[in-house]
N, C-alpha and C positions, 0 to 999 in steps of 0.2 A: 486720602491718600494713603494705600498700606503702605509698610515698612516696607518690603519686598523693594519695592517701587522707587519710595523715596531713595534708594540709599544707589538704586542704579543711576536716578538720574544727576545725585550726588555726585558719584563716582563721575561719570560721562562729564561733568563740570568742572570736577579736579582736573580732568584730565586735558581738558582745551586751555586752561591757563595755563600747565607747564607748555606748553605750543610758542615757543615767541610770535608775537604779529608779525614781523617780517619774512618766517621761513617759506611761505607760499611766494613772496615777492623776490626771492630771490634769482640771479638771475643766473640761467648755467652755459656755461659756453665753456668749446676748448681752448685753452690758450696753446697758441702753436709760435716754436721756433723757425726760423729759414730754414734748419737744417731739419726739419720734420719732413718739409718738403719735395725729398730729393730719395729715391730707391737706397735703400742700405747696402755700404759698402760703395756706393758712386762719390764722385769728386761733387762737393759742394759750388765750388766756382773756383772755375781752372789759377792756374798760377801766373797766365798769362794778365787777365783780370785784373788778378790779387795785386799785380807788382802796378797796375797802370794806375789802380786808385790810390797809390800812395807819390804821386806826384803830381805836380800842378802846374802841365802842361796844357797847349788848350786841346781842342777835341780831336782825340787820336783817331784814326778811321781803321776799321774792321769789323771784321764778321762777328756774328752772333755764333760764340760757340755752340755744338750739337746738344740737345738735352741728352739725358741719360735714363729720360723715362720720367713717371709720376708712382705718384701715390692717390687711391680714391681711398684712405680710410676713413676722411671726412666728409667725404659726398652727402651733401641733406642733411651738414651738419651746420648751427652758429658756430663761427669759432673768433676767435680775435687773434688779431697778427700785428706787428710792430714795423713800420718800414720808412719810406721818405716816398713823395707823390710828386712824379711825371702826370704833368694833365694832359688832357686828352679831347675833352669835351668842357665847356661850361656852361650855364643860365645864368645872366647877369656877370654880378662878379663871382660867382663861386663856380666850384669844379663840381661838373656832376659825373663824370667819367674818367678814369686817370690810371694808371699802371700803379701798382705798388712794389716798390723795389726794394732792397735788402741792403745797399749801402748808397751814401751820397754819390748823385753824379752818374748813375748807373742807365744808361740807355740816352744820358746827355752827354757826358764830356767822356764815357769809355766804352768801348764796346758791351753791347747790354749782356747780361747775366744769360745762361741758358734758360729755355725757355722754364721751367723747371723752378725755377727763383723766380719769375715775375709773376704775380697776379692783378687779373683787369676788374678793379670797381667801378661800381657803377651805382649810383644814390639819390635818390628821391629829393633828396633837399639839398642842396649849394651845398658844399662845403667852403667856407671864407678862409682858402692857404694864403698863410704867409709867406709861402716862398717856397723850392724846391730844396731847403736845407731843416724844412720843421718835421721831427720826427712826429710819427704822428700813429695812435693805436688804430685799428677798423675791424671791428665786430659787425657781425653777419652770418647769413646764408654763403656756405664754401663748395666747392663745386670746381671737375675737373674739367675744361673747355678750353679748347684749343681756339684761339684767335689769333689774328695778324694785325699788324696794325704800322703803319708807316718807320715804328720803330724798331718794333721787336714782333716775335713770336711768342706768345705766350700760354701756358696750359696751364693757368688756373681760373676760377674768376671769383667774384666776392659783391653779394648784390650787403652794401651797407645799410646796417639798422643806424650805427652811432660813428662817429668819424671823430675823435679828439686831441688834442696834442699831447703828445707821450707824459708820461709823468703826472697826467690832473686825474 
């Protein structure tokens, strides 16, 4: 081996050892907050719904407020969003489709938030939810998608790769 060739090989090996072994395995996603889903300058959750969530009344009747538009900034990207599960479909004992909502009781105990504050989530692997009051992180492919359920109009969709209790 020539002196120049050996140096090139050694320099290449030294460069490889500097890169941590987990660097390529790092998961990349955008961490979203509910406020990120509303166009800039628009109301996040109308005052009338915010006031209802502070009461422990039985199910109040009301209409879903109009949505003020959506944001398409994260269409096709992998995101992570924290929220609460409102089950729509089950497989065995696990949830396979649900509405991810920003606060406990949304769509169940109070009128639903505007469509741009709701995300329709589907997952191939059923999630064994411990109930409506369990906060979860959902990570997966995100996008705008108008969906209508018996509970609400929904402006976003997320195909979940991972669902885990919030805090894990």
